[in-house]
C-alpha positions as CSV (number, residue, x, y, z in Angstrom):
1,X,20.7,4.8,-32.0
2,X,22.0,4.7,-35.7
3,X,19.0,6.6,-36.9
4,X,19.4,9.1,-34.2
5,X,22.7,9.9,-35.1
6,X,21.8,10.0,-38.8
7,X,19.4,12.7,-38.0
8,X,21.8,14.6,-36.0
9,X,24.2,14.6,-39.1
10,X,21.4,16.5,-40.7
11,X,21.2,19.0,-37.9
12,X,25.0,19.5,-38.2
13,X,24.8,20.2,-42.0
14,X,22.2,22.7,-41.4
15,X,24.3,24.5,-38.5
16,X,27.4,24.2,-40.8
17,X,25.4,25.9,-43.6
18,X,24.2,28.5,-41.1
19,X,27.7,29.3,-39.7
20,X,28.8,29.7,-43.5
21,X,26.0,32.0,-44.5
22,X,26.8,34.2,-41.2
23,X,30.7,34.3,-42.0
24,X,29.9,35.4,-45.6
25,X,27.7,38.2,-44.5
26,X,29.7,39.2,-41.4
27,X,32.7,41.6,-42.0
28,X,34.0,40.8,-38.6
29,X,33.6,37.0,-38.6
30,X,37.3,36.3,-37.4
31,X,37.1,39.0,-34.5
32,X,38.5,37.2,-31.3
33,X,36.1,39.1,-29.2
34,X,33.1,38.5,-31.4
35,X,30.1,38.1,-29.1
36,X,31.5,40.1,-26.3
37,X,30.7,43.5,-27.6
38,X,29.1,45.2,-30.7
39,X,31.1,47.4,-32.8
40,X,30.0,50.4,-34.7
41,X,29.9,48.7,-37.9
42,X,27.9,45.7,-36.6
43,X,25.4,48.0,-35.3
44,X,25.1,49.9,-38.5
45,X,24.7,46.4,-40.5
46,X,21.9,45.6,-38.2
47,X,20.2,48.8,-38.8
48,X,20.5,48.5,-42.5
49,X,19.4,45.3,-42.9
50,X,16.9,44.2,-40.0
51,X,14.9,41.7,-41.9
52,X,17.8,39.9,-43.6
53,X,18.5,36.6,-41.6
54,X,21.1,34.5,-43.5
55,X,19.4,31.2,-42.6
56,X,20.1,28.6,-45.2
57,X,17.2,26.4,-46.6
58,X,16.7,23.4,-44.4
59,X,17.9,20.2,-46.2
60,X,15.2,17.6,-46.5
61,X,15.3,14.9,-43.7
62,X,16.9,11.6,-44.4
63,X,14.4,8.9,-45.4
64,X,12.5,7.7,-42.4
65,X,13.7,4.6,-40.6
66,X,11.8,1.2,-40.1
67,X,9.9,2.7,-37.0
68,X,12.0,0.5,-34.7
69,X,14.5,3.3,-33.3
70,X,13.9,5.1,-30.3
71,X,13.4,8.4,-31.8
72,X,10.5,7.2,-34.1
73,X,9.0,5.4,-31.2
74,X,9.2,8.7,-29.2
75,X,7.8,10.6,-32.2
76,X,4.9,8.2,-32.4
77,X,4.2,7.8,-28.7
78,X,4.0,11.6,-27.9
79,X,2.2,12.4,-31.1
80,X,5.0,14.8,-32.3
81,X,5.0,16.7,-35.6
82,X,7.9,16.6,-37.7
83,X,8.9,20.1,-36.6
84,X,8.8,18.9,-32.9
85,X,11.2,16.4,-33.8
86,X,13.6,18.8,-35.6
87,X,13.3,21.1,-32.8
88,X,14.1,18.4,-30.1
89,X,17.2,17.3,-32.3
90,X,18.5,21.0,-32.5
91,X,18.3,21.1,-28.8
92,X,19.8,17.6,-28.2
93,X,22.8,18.1,-30.3
94,X,25.0,20.0,-27.4
95,X,24.5,17.0,-25.3
96,X,25.9,14.6,-27.8
97,X,28.7,16.6,-29.4
98,X,30.6,19.4,-27.7
99,X,31.2,21.1,-30.9
100,X,27.7,22.4,-31.1
101,X,28.2,24.4,-28.0
102,X,30.8,26.5,-30.0
103,X,28.7,26.7,-33.2
104,X,25.7,27.9,-31.3
105,X,27.6,30.3,-29.3
106,X,28.9,31.9,-32.6
107,X,25.5,31.7,-34.0
108,X,23.8,33.3,-31.1
109,X,26.5,36.0,-31.3
110,X,27.2,35.3,-27.7
111,X,30.1,33.0,-26.6
112,X,28.5,32.5,-23.1
113,X,25.2,31.1,-24.6
114,X,26.1,27.6,-25.9
115,X,22.6,26.1,-26.2
116,X,20.2,27.0,-29.1
117,X,17.7,29.6,-28.7
118,X,14.1,29.5,-29.8
119,X,14.9,32.1,-32.4
120,X,18.2,30.0,-33.7
121,X,16.2,26.8,-33.5
122,X,13.3,28.1,-35.6
123,X,15.8,29.5,-38.1
124,X,17.7,26.2,-38.4
125,X,14.1,24.6,-39.4
126,X,13.7,27.2,-42.0
127,X,10.7,28.5,-40.1
128,X,9.8,32.5,-39.8
129,X,10.5,33.6,-36.3
130,X,7.0,35.3,-36.4
131,X,5.0,32.2,-37.4
132,X,2.5,31.8,-34.6
133,X,1.9,27.9,-35.1
134,X,5.7,27.3,-35.1
135,X,6.2,29.4,-31.8
136,X,3.3,27.5,-30.2
137,X,5.4,24.2,-30.7
138,X,7.6,25.9,-28.1
139,X,5.0,27.1,-25.7
140,X,4.4,25.9,-22.2
141,X,1.2,24.1,-23.7
142,X,3.1,22.4,-26.5
143,X,3.6,18.8,-26.6
144,X,7.4,19.2,-26.1
145,X,7.4,21.2,-23.0
146,X,4.0,19.9,-21.3
147,X,5.4,16.3,-21.6
148,X,8.9,17.0,-20.4
149,X,10.9,16.5,-23.5
150,X,12.1,19.9,-24.1
151,X,12.8,22.8,-21.4
152,X,12.3,26.6,-22.5
153,X,14.6,28.2,-20.2
154,X,15.5,31.7,-19.1
155,X,11.7,32.9,-19.2
156,X,12.9,36.4,-18.3
157,X,14.2,36.9,-21.9
158,X,12.2,37.6,-25.0
159,X,10.9,34.6,-26.7
160,X,13.3,34.2,-29.4
161,X,16.2,34.6,-27.1
162,X,15.1,31.7,-24.5
163,X,17.5,28.6,-24.2
164,X,16.1,25.3,-25.1
165,X,17.3,22.2,-23.4
166,X,16.6,18.6,-23.4
167,X,16.3,16.8,-20.1
168,X,19.0,14.4,-19.2
169,X,16.5,11.7,-18.9
170,X,15.2,12.2,-22.3
171,X,18.8,12.2,-23.8
172,X,19.7,9.2,-22.0
173,X,16.6,7.3,-23.1
174,X,17.5,8.2,-26.7
175,X,20.7,6.8,-26.3
176,X,19.4,3.4,-24.8
177,X,19.4,4.0,-21.0
178,X,16.1,2.5,-19.6
179,X,16.7,3.4,-16.0
180,X,13.9,5.6,-14.6
181,X,14.8,9.3,-13.5
182,X,16.5,9.6,-10.4
183,X,13.8,11.8,-8.9
184,X,11.3,8.9,-9.4
185,X,13.6,6.0,-8.0
186,X,11.5,5.4,-4.7
187,X,8.2,6.2,-6.5
188,X,8.1,4.3,-9.9
189,X,8.8,0.7,-10.5
190,X,8.1,-1.9,-13.3
191,X,5.1,-3.9,-12.5
192,X,6.2,-7.3,-11.5
193,X,4.6,-10.6,-13.1
194,X,2.2,-12.1,-10.7
195,X,1.2,-15.1,-12.4
196,X,-2.4,-16.1,-13.0
197,X,-4.6,-14.4,-10.8
198,X,-7.9,-15.7,-12.0
199,X,-9.2,-12.3,-12.6
200,X,-10.7,-11.7,-16.2
201,X,-8.3,-9.1,-17.9
202,X,-9.3,-9.6,-21.5
203,X,-12.3,-7.2,-21.5
204,X,-10.1,-4.4,-19.7
205,X,-7.3,-5.3,-22.3
206,X,-9.8,-4.7,-25.1
207,X,-10.8,-1.2,-23.7
208,X,-7.1,-0.2,-23.3
209,X,-6.5,-1.0,-26.9
210,X,-9.4,1.0,-28.0
211,X,-7.9,4.1,-26.2
212,X,-10.1,4.1,-22.9
213,X,-8.2,6.1,-20.2
214,X,-8.2,6.7,-17.2
215,X,-9.5,3.4,-15.7
216,X,-10.5,3.1,-11.9
217,X,-10.0,-0.4,-10.6
218,X,-11.7,-0.7,-7.1
219,X,-10.2,-3.7,-5.1
220,X,-10.8,-5.2,-1.6
221,X,-8.0,-5.7,1.1
222,X,-5.6,-7.9,-0.3
223,X,-6.8,-7.8,-3.8
224,X,-4.9,-7.9,-6.9
225,X,-6.0,-4.6,-8.8
226,X,-2.2,-3.9,-9.8
227,X,-1.7,-7.3,-11.0
228,X,-5.0,-7.2,-13.0
229,X,-4.0,-3.7,-14.5
230,X,-0.6,-5.1,-15.5
231,X,-2.0,-8.2,-17.1
232,X,-4.5,-6.0,-19.1
233,X,-1.8,-3.7,-20.2
234,X,0.1,-6.8,-21.4
235,X,-2.8,-7.8,-23.4
236,X,-3.0,-4.4,-25.0
237,X,0.7,-4.6,-26.2
238,X,2.0,-2.1,-23.3
239,X,4.3,-2.6,-20.7
240,X,3.2,-1.2,-17.1
241,X,4.7,0.8,-14.5
242,X,3.2,1.2,-10.8
243,X,3.5,4.8,-9.3
244,X,3.2,4.6,-5.5
245,X,0.9,7.4,-4.5
246,X,1.5,7.0,-0.8
247,X,5.2,8.1,-1.4
248,X,4.2,10.6,-3.9
249,X,1.9,12.4,-1.4
250,X,4.8,12.8,1.1
251,X,6.7,14.7,-1.4
252,X,6.9,18.6,-1.0
253,X,6.4,19.3,-4.7
254,X,4.7,16.3,-6.4
255,X,3.2,17.9,-9.5
256,X,6.5,17.7,-11.5
257,X,6.9,14.0,-10.5
258,X,3.5,13.2,-11.9
259,X,4.6,14.8,-15.3
260,X,7.8,13.0,-15.1
261,X,6.1,9.7,-14.3
262,X,3.8,10.0,-17.3
263,X,7.0,10.9,-19.6
264,X,8.7,7.6,-18.4
265,X,5.6,5.6,-19.3
266,X,5.2,7.2,-22.9
267,X,8.8,6.8,-23.4
268,X,8.9,3.0,-22.5
269,X,5.4,2.6,-24.5
270,X,3.9,1.5,-21.2
271,X,0.8,2.2,-18.9
272,X,0.8,3.7,-15.6
273,X,-0.8,2.1,-12.5
274,X,-1.1,4.3,-9.7
275,X,-2.3,3.2,-6.2
276,X,-3.7,3.6,-3.7
277,X,-6.0,6.5,-4.8
278,X,-7.0,7.2,-1.1
279,X,-3.5,8.8,-0.5
280,X,-4.5,11.7,-2.9
281,X,-8.1,12.1,-1.6
282,X,-7.2,15.3,-0.5
283,X,-4.9,16.3,-3.4
284,X,-7.5,16.3,-6.3
285,X,-5.1,18.4,-8.4
286,X,-2.6,15.6,-8.4
287,X,-5.4,13.2,-9.4
288,X,-6.6,15.3,-12.2
289,X,-2.9,15.6,-13.5
290,X,-2.7,11.8,-13.3
291,X,-6.0,11.3,-15.1
292,X,-5.0,13.7,-17.8
293,X,-1.8,12.2,-18.7
294,X,-1.7,11.2,-22.5
295,X,-0.6,7.4,-21.5
296,X,-3.2,4.6,-20.3
297,X,-3.5,5.4,-16.6
298,X,-5.2,2.8,-14.3
299,X,-5.7,4.1,-10.9
300,X,-6.6,1.4,-8.1
301,X,-7.9,1.7,-4.5
302,X,-10.6,0.5,-2.1
303,X,-12.5,3.7,-1.9
304,X,-15.5,4.5,-4.3
305,X,-14.5,6.9,-7.1
306,X,-15.5,10.5,-6.3
307,X,-16.4,12.4,-9.4
308,X,-14.4,15.6,-8.3
309,X,-11.3,13.7,-8.4
310,X,-11.0,14.1,-12.2
311,X,-12.3,16.3,-14.9
312,X,-12.3,13.0,-17.0
313,X,-14.8,10.3,-16.4
314,X,-12.9,7.0,-15.7
315,X,-13.9,3.5,-16.8
316,X,-15.1,2.1,-13.4
317,X,-14.1,-1.5,-12.8
318,X,-14.5,-3.8,-9.9
319,X,-11.2,-5.8,-9.5
320,X,-13.0,-8.5,-7.4
321,X,-11.3,-10.8,-5.1
322,X,-8.8,-13.7,-5.4
323,X,-10.3,-17.0,-4.9
324,X,-8.9,-19.8,-2.8
325,X,-7.5,-21.7,-5.7
326,X,-5.8,-18.3,-7.4
327,X,-4.3,-17.5,-3.9
328,X,-2.8,-21.0,-3.5
329,X,-1.4,-20.8,-6.9
330,X,0.2,-17.4,-6.2
331,X,1.6,-18.8,-3.1
332,X,3.1,-21.8,-5.1
333,X,4.6,-19.4,-7.6
334,X,6.5,-17.2,-5.4
335,X,7.5,-19.9,-3.1
336,X,8.5,-22.5,-5.6
337,X,6.3,-25.2,-3.9
338,X,2.8,-25.5,-2.6
339,X,2.2,-23.8,0.7
340,X,0.9,-25.6,3.7
341,X,-2.1,-24.4,5.8
342,X,0.1,-22.1,7.8
343,X,-0.9,-19.2,5.4
344,X,-4.4,-20.3,4.6
345,X,-6.0,-17.8,7.0
346,X,-3.9,-14.8,5.6
347,X,-5.3,-12.4,3.0
348,X,-2.2,-10.8,1.2
349,X,-1.9,-9.1,-2.0
350,X,0.3,-10.8,-4.8
351,X,3.2,-8.1,-3.9
352,X,2.8,-8.9,-0.5
353,X,3.0,-12.5,-1.0
354,X,6.4,-12.0,-2.9
355,X,7.7,-9.8,0.0
356,X,6.6,-12.3,2.6
357,X,8.5,-15.0,0.5
358,X,11.8,-13.0,0.4
359,X,11.4,-12.4,4.1
360,X,10.9,-16.1,4.7
361,X,14.0,-17.0,2.6
362,X,16.0,-14.6,4.5
363,X,14.9,-16.2,8.0
364,X,15.9,-19.6,6.7
365,X,19.2,-18.1,5.8
366,X,19.5,-17.0,9.2
367,X,18.9,-20.5,10.6
368,X,21.4,-22.1,8.5
369,X,20.0,-22.2,5.0
370,X,17.4,-24.6,3.5
371,X,13.8,-24.5,2.4
372,X,11.9,-22.1,4.3
373,X,9.5,-23.7,6.7
374,X,6.1,-22.8,8.2
375,X,7.8,-20.8,11.2
376,X,9.9,-18.7,8.7
377,X,7.0,-18.2,6.2
378,X,4.5,-17.2,9.1
379,X,7.4,-14.5,10.1
380,X,7.4,-13.3,6.7
381,X,3.5,-12.8,6.2
382,X,3.4,-11.1,9.9
383,X,5.9,-8.6,8.6
384,X,3.5,-7.5,6.0
385,X,1.2,-6.1,8.6
386,X,1.1,-2.3,8.8
387,X,1.5,-0.6,12.2
388,X,-1.7,1.5,12.0
389,X,-3.7,-1.0,14.0
390,X,-1.2,-1.0,16.8
391,X,-1.8,2.7,17.6
392,X,-5.3,1.7,18.1
393,X,-5.2,-1.8,19.8
394,X,-2.7,-3.7,21.7
395,X,-0.8,-6.4,19.7
396,X,0.1,-9.8,21.3
397,X,2.0,-12.4,19.8
398,X,0.4,-15.7,20.6
399,X,2.3,-17.7,23.4
400,X,-0.3,-20.4,24.1
401,X,-1.8,-23.4,22.2
402,X,-4.3,-25.9,22.5
403,X,-2.6,-27.7,25.0
404,X,-3.0,-24.8,27.4
405,X,-6.7,-24.8,27.3
406,X,-8.7,-26.7,30.1
407,X,-12.2,-26.4,28.5
408,X,-15.2,-28.8,28.0
409,X,-14.8,-30.8,24.7
410,X,-17.8,-29.1,23.1
411,X,-16.3,-25.7,23.7
412,X,-12.9,-27.0,22.2
413,X,-14.9,-28.2,19.2
414,X,-16.6,-24.7,18.6
415,X,-13.2,-23.1,18.9
416,X,-11.7,-25.6,16.3
417,X,-14.9,-24.6,14.2
418,X,-13.9,-21.0,14.5
419,X,-10.3,-21.5,13.2
420,X,-11.8,-23.7,10.2
421,X,-13.9,-21.1,9.3
422,X,-11.1,-18.3,9.2
423,X,-8.9,-20.6,7.3
424,X,-11.6,-21.6,4.6
425,X,-13.3,-18.4,4.3
426,X,-11.9,-17.7,0.7
427,X,-13.2,-21.0,-0.5
428,X,-16.4,-20.8,1.1
429,X,-17.3,-17.2,0.9
430,X,-15.5,-16.7,-2.3
431,X,-15.2,-19.4,-4.7
432,X,-18.7,-20.9,-3.4
433,X,-20.5,-17.8,-2.8
434,X,-22.1,-18.6,0.3
435,X,-22.8,-15.2,1.4
436,X,-24.2,-13.4,-1.7
437,X,-25.6,-9.9,-1.9
438,X,-26.0,-7.2,0.6
439,X,-22.5,-5.7,0.5
440,X,-21.3,-8.3,2.9
441,X,-17.7,-8.9,3.7
442,X,-15.9,-12.1,4.2
443,X,-15.1,-11.5,7.9
444,X,-15.8,-14.1,10.6
445,X,-17.4,-12.9,13.9
446,X,-17.6,-14.9,17.1
447,X,-18.8,-14.0,20.7
448,X,-17.2,-15.6,23.7
449,X,-19.5,-15.2,26.7
450,X,-18.7,-16.3,30.1
451,X,-17.9,-15.3,33.6
452,X,-14.4,-13.5,34.1
453,X,-11.5,-15.9,34.2
454,X,-13.2,-18.8,32.2
455,X,-10.7,-18.6,29.3
456,X,-12.1,-16.3,26.8
457,X,-9.0,-14.1,26.1
458,X,-6.8,-17.1,26.2
459,X,-9.0,-19.0,23.6
460,X,-8.8,-16.0,21.5
461,X,-5.1,-16.1,21.7
462,X,-5.0,-19.8,20.9
463,X,-7.1,-19.2,17.8
464,X,-4.8,-16.5,16.7
465,X,-1.8,-18.9,17.4
466,X,-3.4,-21.5,15.5
467,X,-3.8,-19.4,12.3
468,X,-0.5,-17.9,12.7
469,X,-1.7,-14.4,13.3
470,X,-1.3,-11.9,16.0
471,X,-4.0,-10.9,18.6
472,X,-5.0,-7.2,18.8
473,X,-7.0,-6.4,21.9
474,X,-9.0,-3.1,21.5
475,X,-8.5,-0.8,24.5
476,X,-12.0,0.5,25.0
477,X,-10.5,3.6,26.5
478,X,-9.4,4.7,22.9
479,X,-12.8,3.8,21.7
480,X,-15.6,5.2,23.8
481,X,-15.9,9.0,23.8
482,X,-18.6,11.4,25.5
483,X,-18.8,13.3,22.3
484,X,-21.5,12.4,20.0
485,X,-20.1,10.7,16.8
486,X,-16.7,10.4,18.1
487,X,-17.1,6.7,19.3
488,X,-18.2,5.7,15.8
489,X,-15.1,7.7,14.3
490,X,-13.0,5.7,16.5
491,X,-14.5,2.3,15.6
492,X,-14.4,3.0,12.1
493,X,-10.5,3.8,12.3
494,X,-10.2,0.6,14.1
495,X,-12.3,-1.5,11.5
496,X,-10.4,0.4,8.7
497,X,-7.0,-0.7,10.0
498,X,-8.0,-4.1,10.9
499,X,-9.0,-4.8,7.2
500,X,-5.7,-4.3,6.1
501,X,-4.0,-6.3,8.9
502,X,-4.0,-10.2,9.3
503,X,-4.7,-10.7,12.7
504,X,-7.5,-11.4,15.2
505,X,-9.2,-8.6,16.6
506,X,-10.6,-9.0,20.3
507,X,-13.2,-6.7,21.6
508,X,-12.8,-7.4,25.5
509,X,-15.9,-6.4,27.6
510,X,-17.8,-6.0,24.3
511,X,-21.2,-5.2,26.0
512,X,-19.7,-1.7,26.9
513,X,-19.8,-0.9,22.9
514,X,-22.3,-3.4,21.5
515,X,-24.8,-3.1,24.0
516,X,-28.8,-3.1,23.6
517,X,-30.7,-0.4,22.0
518,X,-33.2,1.0,24.1
519,X,-36.4,3.0,23.9
520,X,-35.7,6.6,23.0
521,X,-36.5,8.9,26.1
522,X,-33.9,11.5,25.7
523,X,-31.2,12.6,23.2
524,X,-28.5,10.4,25.0
525,X,-30.8,7.3,24.1
526,X,-31.1,8.3,20.5
527,X,-27.3,8.8,20.1
528,X,-26.6,5.6,21.9
529,X,-29.0,3.9,19.5
530,X,-27.3,5.5,16.4
531,X,-24.0,4.2,17.8
532,X,-25.4,0.4,17.8
533,X,-27.0,0.8,14.5
534,X,-23.5,1.7,13.0
535,X,-21.9,-1.2,14.5
536,X,-24.6,-3.4,13.1
537,X,-23.9,-2.0,9.7
538,X,-20.1,-1.9,10.0
539,X,-20.2,-5.6,11.1
540,X,-21.7,-6.7,7.8
541,X,-18.9,-5.3,5.6
542,X,-16.0,-6.2,8.1
543,X,-13.5,-8.6,6.0
544,X,-11.4,-9.6,9.1
545,X,-11.5,-12.1,12.0
546,X,-13.1,-10.5,15.1
547,X,-14.0,-12.0,18.6
548,X,-16.4,-10.1,20.9
549,X,-15.9,-11.2,24.6
550,X,-18.3,-10.4,27.3
551,X,-19.3,-11.2,31.0
552,X,-22.9,-10.0,30.1
553,X,-24.1,-11.9,27.2
554,X,-27.6,-10.7,28.1
555,X,-26.7,-7.0,27.7
556,X,-25.7,-7.5,23.9
557,X,-28.2,-6.5,21.4
558,X,-30.0,-9.5,19.8
559,X,-29.3,-8.1,16.5
560,X,-25.4,-8.4,16.9
561,X,-26.3,-12.1,17.4
562,X,-27.7,-12.7,13.7
563,X,-24.4,-11.5,12.4
564,X,-22.2,-13.7,14.5
565,X,-20.6,-16.9,13.0
566,X,-20.5,-18.6,16.2
567,X,-21.4,-18.0,20.0
568,X,-19.3,-19.9,22.5
569,X,-20.3,-20.1,26.1
570,X,-17.5,-20.7,28.5
571,X,-18.6,-22.4,31.8
572,X,-16.9,-22.4,35.0
573,X,-14.6,-25.1,35.3
574,X,-15.7,-28.6,37.1
575,X,-13.6,-30.3,39.6
576,X,-11.8,-32.5,37.2
577,X,-11.0,-29.4,35.1
578,X,-9.9,-27.3,38.3
579,X,-7.4,-30.0,39.1
580,X,-5.9,-29.6,35.6
581,X,-5.9,-26.0,35.9
582,X,-4.0,-25.9,39.2
583,X,-1.4,-28.4,37.7
584,X,-0.8,-26.3,34.6
585,X,-1.0,-23.0,36.5
586,X,1.8,-24.1,39.0
587,X,3.8,-25.2,36.0
588,X,6.8,-27.5,35.7
589,X,9.6,-25.2,36.7
590,X,8.0,-24.2,40.2
591,X,9.6,-26.3,43.1
592,X,6.7,-28.0,44.8
593,X,6.6,-29.2,48.4
594,X,5.7,-32.6,49.6
595,X,2.5,-31.3,51.3
596,X,0.6,-30.0,48.2
597,X,-3.0,-31.4,48.0
598,X,-4.2,-30.3,44.6
599,X,-7.2,-32.5,44.6
600,X,-8.3,-30.9,47.7
601,X,-7.8,-27.3,46.2
602,X,-9.9,-28.6,43.1
603,X,-12.7,-30.2,45.1
604,X,-13.0,-27.4,47.5
605,X,-12.3,-24.1,45.9
606,X,-14.9,-23.1,43.1
607,X,-12.7,-20.8,41.1
608,X,-12.3,-19.7,37.5
609,X,-9.4,-20.5,35.7
610,X,-8.1,-16.8,35.8
611,X,-8.6,-16.9,39.4
612,X,-6.7,-20.1,40.0
613,X,-3.8,-18.6,37.9
614,X,-3.9,-15.6,40.1
615,X,-3.6,-17.8,43.3
616,X,-0.8,-19.7,41.5
617,X,1.3,-16.6,41.1
618,X,0.6,-15.2,44.5
619,X,1.7,-18.6,46.0
620,X,4.8,-18.6,43.8
621,X,5.9,-15.1,45.2
622,X,5.1,-16.5,48.8
623,X,7.5,-19.3,48.1
624,X,10.1,-17.0,46.6
625,X,10.3,-14.5,49.5
626,X,10.4,-17.7,52.0
627,X,13.2,-19.2,49.8
628,X,11.6,-22.6,49.8
629,X,9.3,-24.8,47.6
630,X,5.7,-23.8,47.2
631,X,3.9,-25.6,50.1
632,X,0.0,-26.0,50.9
633,X,0.4,-23.0,53.2
634,X,1.2,-20.7,50.4
635,X,-1.7,-22.0,48.3
636,X,-4.3,-21.6,50.8
637,X,-2.9,-18.2,51.7
638,X,-3.0,-17.3,47.9
639,X,-6.6,-18.6,47.5
640,X,-7.8,-16.5,50.7
641,X,-6.4,-13.5,49.1
642,X,-8.3,-14.4,45.7
643,X,-11.6,-14.8,48.0
644,X,-11.2,-11.5,49.6
645,X,-10.7,-9.6,46.2
646,X,-14.0,-11.6,44.9
647,X,-15.9,-10.6,48.0
648,X,-16.3,-14.1,49.2
649,X,-15.9,-15.5,52.8
650,X,-13.4,-17.9,53.8
651,X,-15.7,-20.8,55.3
652,X,-14.7,-23.9,57.0
653,X,-16.8,-25.8,54.7
654,X,-14.7,-24.8,51.9
655,X,-11.0,-24.5,53.8
656,X,-11.7,-27.5,56.0
657,X,-8.5,-28.2,58.1
658,X,-6.6,-25.6,56.2
659,X,-8.7,-22.9,57.5
660,X,-6.1,-21.8,60.0
661,X,-3.6,-21.1,57.1
662,X,-6.0,-18.5,55.5
663,X,-5.5,-15.8,58.0
């Protein structure tokens, strides 16, 4: 700041000289009403000498500093000419010393105008008011104005009478304040250190050093484009600011904020990281303004770059994906210790990891302090899910575990394999590249096939609970549409939202959507085949975990089967499994009568697990209404009701001695 004050002392000397020169040629210099009216003598003097302006010759500026002052960095960073700096200092003076208000009022010959005008500033610089190059430095396209360092106000006045003002943020920066402008407080933040992402940043840093800008970084869901950009800017010797384009797009007048963000980055000698670019896909004028900023601009997003977004062709960079080792290292850095397998299935960006760790610490503090455990960490990572998918699917927080499943060992083994695939997909599909080429995603797809009530939905919930994820059940009523093309649009919205959410996506009754393609006999068949073909392509690029559940496996197109990682067949339970199901469905809290014969129920009633659960609930209601423990009569009556729902007859061969209780 010493250099700044030294330069301002030069401005003060010039102003003093100008005041003395004015006083020497002004016969009414001591008039107390000067500036409020024009006397006859003053008018005559103006008419007699219209071209004589008593500006002193400007004193030469002090010797330049060592380049380390903020003013010198501002001059270099914004590409200012010496004249620009002089104009900036003249406009800045009243904000640093109140004496300049009165001096400028005197020189303006108007006590109410206490800021320098364009004519006064040019005169103090010793520049003729008619000099076109000098006037251009104060134009709207000049570097001072276009980059927000100087405001030329009162546009309704003639050019020479317009006031000059330095924005408060620029004055604060020159005085040593590094806080961003208040209007950018919710939009702009310094980039956070992410640790080693394992992504190659050196080539990008070299491109930035050579002046390449803008850059577009395309990233997958849960990617680290912002961290790669910040690392590259650091390698180029610059800091980094992150601009939130989602919030920018919601502002009523975002264009000035773009210029202000560019000014902040330039004042700090930093680059600007702007993401996600999709938020401004319909506001191309803002993308053009961002790309045209005279600072390194790195845009990031998941969409492909549209050439219409900018008049300047960006450097296109694929940010790539974080490998399993890099993700584990990032978790260790944000948590302070190595994470367990609880978070292995979650695909989060480094910033989401930091937020999840902070949330986990808050949960641990709520529980009495200590190091966050798996439960607190799972709470933190789930909190990073957006709510967009909940508008398209029903969210279920898993409440069952492996112990609640009654299935053959082979089926349980396949379910365990599905969980392992989801947990280790970054390692197998990422680090080991076991699914190369073709634009394939890192999704895990499984088909659960079996009769109704055999445990398909519960198994999906158990898988979600094992991985610490939420289960999202897709409501087919929100997907299937009678109008051509609408079903595909609805599915695209679901897949797009699911890609950014850590959860298990369950398509129940999947044969309604993933049906077989048929011979084209009419327009309906053709469009139905288009729908299936779209799904086949979309499943290839899906990055999440999806489960298709169907009662009619034969109705699914065979092409879907090739894209599935696992096909799990759920058989009807045998007598031993039905006995376990009856016992678990009745639960430990329901009072049981002495006459319950669960082995008989298991042997005689060939029901699926869902039917057994429904019968157990019905029996519990009957017992509650009677005000007693559940009895065999309640169970038999409940089974009879299930038989009627299923369209089955109550035969003596099945009900045996309890047949009379079925009516």
